[in-house]
C-alpha positions in Angstrom: -14.4 -7.3 -13.8 -14.6 -4.0 -12.2 -13.2 -5.9 -9.4 -10.7 -8.4 -8.5 -9.6 -10.0 -5.0 -7.0 -12.5 -4.3 -7.7 -15.2 -1.0 -9.2 -17.6 1.1 -13.3 -18.5 0.5 -13.8 -20.5 3.7 -16.8 -21.9 5.0 -17.9 -21.0 8.4 -20.1 -22.4 11.1 -21.5 -19.3 13.7 -21.8 -20.9 16.6 -26.4 -20.6 17.7 -25.6 -19.6 21.3 -23.6 -17.6 23.0 -20.8 -18.6 25.1 -17.8 -20.5 25.2 -17.8 -23.8 22.2 -17.1 -26.4 24.5 -20.8 -25.6 25.3 -22.3 -25.1 22.1 -24.3 -27.8 20.6 -26.1 -26.1 17.1 -23.9 -24.1 14.8 -25.4 -22.7 11.5 -23.4 -22.6 8.0 -22.4 -19.9 6.3 -19.7 -19.3 3.2 -17.3 -16.9 4.0 -14.1 -14.8 3.3 -12.7 -11.4 3.3 -11.7 -11.3 -0.2 -15.0 -13.2 -1.5 -17.1 -10.3 1.2 -15.6 -8.2 -0.7 -16.9 -9.2 -3.8 -20.2 -9.7 -2.6 -20.3 -6.0 -1.9 -19.2 -4.9 -5.4 -21.9 -7.4 -6.8 -24.3 -5.7 -4.9 -23.3 -2.7 -5.6 -24.0 -3.6 -9.8 -20.2 -4.1 -10.6 -19.0 -7.4 -11.6 -16.4 -9.0 -9.5 -14.5 -12.2 -9.3 -12.0 -13.9 -7.2 -9.0 -16.0 -7.8 -9.3 -18.6 -5.1 -8.8 -22.7 -4.7 -11.0 -24.9 -3.2 -11.1 -28.5 -2.7 -12.5 -30.9 -4.8 -14.7 -32.2 -1.6 -18.6 -30.5 -0.8 -17.4 -27.8 1.1 -15.4 -26.5 -1.8 -18.5 -27.4 -4.5 -20.8 -25.0 -1.8 -18.8 -22.2 -1.9 -18.3 -22.6 -5.1 -22.1 -22.2 -6.3 -22.6 -19.6 -3.6 -20.4 -17.2 -5.0 -22.2 -17.8 -8.5 -25.0 -17.7 -6.5 -24.4 -14.2 -5.5 -23.3 -12.6 -9.0 -19.6 -13.1 -8.4 -17.5 -14.8 -11.2 -15.8 -18.2 -10.2 -14.1 -18.6 -13.2 -10.7 -18.0 -11.8 -11.7 -20.7 -8.8 -9.4 -23.4 -9.2 -10.6 -27.1 -8.0 -7.2 -28.2 -5.6 -6.8 -31.9 -4.2 -6.4 -30.7 -0.4 -9.6 -29.7 1.5 -11.4 -26.3 2.2 -10.9 -24.6 5.2 -12.9 -23.6 7.9 -13.6 -22.7 10.7 -15.8 -21.4 13.8 -17.4 -18.5 15.5 -17.5 -18.1 19.0 -20.6 -15.7 19.9 -20.4 -13.2 23.1 -17.3 -15.1 24.3 -15.0 -13.8 26.5 -15.5 -10.1 25.4 -19.0 -9.3 25.5 -20.5 -8.5 21.6 -16.9 -9.7 20.3 -16.7 -13.0 18.2 -13.3 -15.2 18.2 -12.3 -17.0 15.0 -11.5 -20.6 15.6 -9.5 -21.6 12.1 -9.1 -25.4 10.4 -7.1 -23.9 7.5 -3.6 -25.3 7.7 -2.7 -26.7 4.4 -6.4 -26.2 2.8 -6.4 -25.6 -0.8 -7.0 -21.5 0.0 -3.4 -21.9 1.3 -1.9 -23.5 -1.6 -2.5 -20.6 -4.0 0.4 -19.3 -5.8 1.2 -16.8 -8.8 0.8 -19.6 -11.4 -3.0 -19.0 -10.3 -2.8 -15.4 -11.5 -4.1 -15.2 -14.8 -2.9 -12.5 -16.3 -5.1 -11.0 -19.1 -7.9 -11.4 -16.0 -5.8 -9.1 -14.0 -5.5 -6.3 -17.1 -8.4 -6.3 -18.0 -10.5 -5.5 -14.7 -10.8 -1.6 -13.1 -8.8 -2.4 -9.9 -7.3 -5.7 -7.9 -7.5 -6.4 -3.7 -6.8 -8.5 -1.1 -5.5 -8.3 2.2 -3.5 -9.5 4.7 -5.2 -12.9 5.1 -4.3 -13.6 2.3 -0.7 -12.6 2.9 -0.8 -14.2 5.8 -1.8 -18.0 4.9 1.4 -19.2 3.2 4.5 -17.8 0.9 3.1 -19.4 -2.4 0.0 -17.0 -1.4 1.2 -13.9 -0.7 3.4 -14.8 -4.0 0.2 -15.0 -6.0 -1.2 -11.4 -4.1 2.2 -9.8 -5.7 2.5 -11.0 -9.0 -1.5 -9.7 -8.9 -0.7 -6.1 -7.9 2.5 -5.7 -10.2 0.2 -6.0 -12.9 -2.5 -4.7 -11.8 -3.3 -0.3 -12.9 -5.1 -0.1 -9.1 -5.1 -1.7 -5.7 -7.1 -1.9 -2.7 -5.8 -3.8 0.3 -7.6 -4.6 4.2 -4.8 -4.7 6.8 -6.7 -7.8 8.1 -4.4 -8.3 11.0 -5.4 -11.9 12.3 -2.4 -12.8 14.7 -3.7 -16.4 15.0 -2.2 -16.7 11.1 1.1 -14.8 11.7 2.8 -12.5 14.6 2.9 -8.6 14.4 6.4 -8.5 12.9 5.9 -11.7 10.3 2.9 -8.7 9.2 4.3 -5.3 9.5 7.7 -6.8 7.1 5.1 -8.6 4.5 2.4 -5.2 4.8 4.9 -2.3 4.5 6.8 -4.5 1.7 3.8 -4.6 -0.5 3.3 -0.7 0.0 7.2 -0.2 -0.4 6.5 -1.5 -4.2 3.1 -1.0 -4.7 0.6 2.3 -4.4 -2.6 1.3 -3.3 -5.8 3.4 -4.2 -7.8 2.3 -0.8 -6.6 1.1 2.0 -8.6 -0.1 4.7 -7.3 -0.6 8.0 -8.2 0.6 12.2 -6.1 1.6 14.7 -5.2 -2.1 16.0 -3.1 -2.6 13.0 -1.7 0.1 12.2 -0.3 0.3 16.1 1.3 -2.7 14.7 2.8 -1.6 10.8 3.0 2.4 12.0 3.7 2.4 15.9 0.6 5.1 15.7 -3.0 4.7 16.4 -3.5 8.4 15.7 -6.0 8.8 12.4 -4.2 11.7 11.1 -0.5 10.9 11.9 -1.5 7.4 10.7 -2.7 8.8 7.1 0.2 11.2 7.0 2.3 8.4 7.7 0.4 6.7 5.1 0.2 8.9 2.4 4.1 8.6 2.2 3.8 5.0 1.6 1.9 5.9 -2.1 -2.0 5.5 -0.2 -4.4 7.4 -1.7 -7.5 6.9 -0.1 -7.3 5.7 3.6 -10.5 3.8 4.9 -9.5 4.5 9.2 -12.6 2.0 11.4 -13.5 2.7 14.4 -15.0 0.3 15.8 -18.5 1.8 17.7 -17.3 5.3 17.1 -17.5 4.7 13.3 -14.9 5.4 10.7 -12.5 8.0 8.5 -11.0 8.9 4.9 -8.8 10.7 4.2 -7.9 11.5 0.6 -5.6 14.4 -1.0 -7.5 16.9 0.3 -10.9 15.8 2.4 -11.5 13.9 5.6 -14.8 12.9 6.3 -16.3 11.2 9.6 -19.0 9.2 10.1 -20.7 7.7 12.9 -21.6 4.2 13.9 -25.1 3.3 14.2 -26.7 2.1 17.4 -27.9 -2.0 16.6 -28.5 -5.0 18.5 -25.1 -6.5 17.5 -25.8 -10.7 17.0 -22.0 -11.1 15.2 -19.3 -8.7 14.4 -18.0 -10.8 11.4 -17.6 -9.8 8.1 -18.6 -6.1 8.9 -15.4 -4.5 8.2 -15.4 -6.7 5.0 -18.8 -4.9 4.5 -17.8 -1.5 5.0 -14.9 -1.8 2.8 -16.3 -3.3 -0.2 -19.6 -0.8 0.3 -17.0 1.6 0.4 -15.3 0.3 -3.1 -18.2 -0.4 -4.8 -19.4 2.9 -4.4 -16.2 5.1 -5.2 -15.4 2.7 -8.6 -19.6 4.0 -9.4 -18.3 7.5 -9.3 -20.0 8.5 -5.6 -18.4 10.9 -3.8 -16.1 9.8 -0.8 -18.7 11.4 1.6 -21.7 9.1 -0.4 -19.7 5.9 -0.2 -18.9 6.1 3.4 -22.8 6.8 4.5 -23.2 3.5 2.7 -20.2 1.4 3.9 -21.5 2.8 7.5 -25.4 1.5 6.6 -23.2 -2.2 5.2 -21.0 -2.3 8.0 -24.0 -2.0 10.9 -26.5 -4.3 9.3 -24.0 -7.0 8.4 -23.6 -6.6 12.3 -27.1 -7.4 13.6 -27.2 -11.4 12.5 -24.6 -14.4 12.6 -23.2 -14.6 8.4 -20.5 -12.3 6.7 -22.2 -11.2 3.6 -25.9 -11.7 3.3 -26.5 -8.5 5.4 -24.9 -6.3 2.7 -27.6 -3.9 1.3 -27.4 -3.3 -2.2 -27.4 0.8 -3.0 -31.4 0.8 -3.4 -31.8 -0.9 0.3 -29.2 1.6 1.9 -30.5 4.6 0.0 -33.5 3.2 1.7 -31.6 3.2 5.5 -30.5 6.7 4.3 -33.2 8.6 3.6 -34.9 6.8 6.7 -32.7 8.0 8.7 -32.4 11.2 7.5 -36.2 12.0 7.2 -36.5 11.6 11.8 -33.6 14.3 11.9 -36.3 16.9 10.4 
């Protein structure tokens, strides 16, 4: 595999109408989960990607495996567990405009029972880069230990902070994520001002990169929401503004951005080009319900990029 991710895939029930879930009568089912979204972004861009995970021995678990396989994600390391497959609901446009709230039903799920025993040493060592997120660190101690074991074996690492305060508190998030940074160099870090405030006590992008670099971070993708995103590496700083799109559901846009960015970097594209494609991917995901269906392949992203470039001439 070019890319191996460790995390919990989930079944998502996305509200067809906006507002409080107590008034929603219809939901649309999608397959999601941060690390799976990353894998799909890599696969869409022509790289091989595999997911290490656990799902329940139920219809939702079967759905996840079949869907991931259909998206060219290697499922050989997805294990069947006798617990249940986690699900979550997406409440859209309430109480904040153009924002979504996630309601989880995943405590004690199959995915949370991931453990170091599930990490195949050869599978990790033969991969180009290993990825995980703060979500996986949060769902259980055994899942967190699995990530640390995989990172110990990995040649290179990427990490999305993805702090979800419904899964753990700020103190726990800071403790365990900073411990990971202390133990391992991270080639690509994907984060934002909110998570960085929790981890470092700062939000300014330049100050954040200065501190992250001391933690062994090589490349920082700093998401700025509606403003766009900045990428820092050792010698350069790149900014790409966001596209003005009609937002249907922002869930998954950050994963699309991070996964597409890493994919193009692994393909040998410039950081500037990788960031442009990443912004297109995130913008497309914003316009639909579902985390990964609208992640573009390389050629389609190029068409969009050329369209906006030509329209400025």
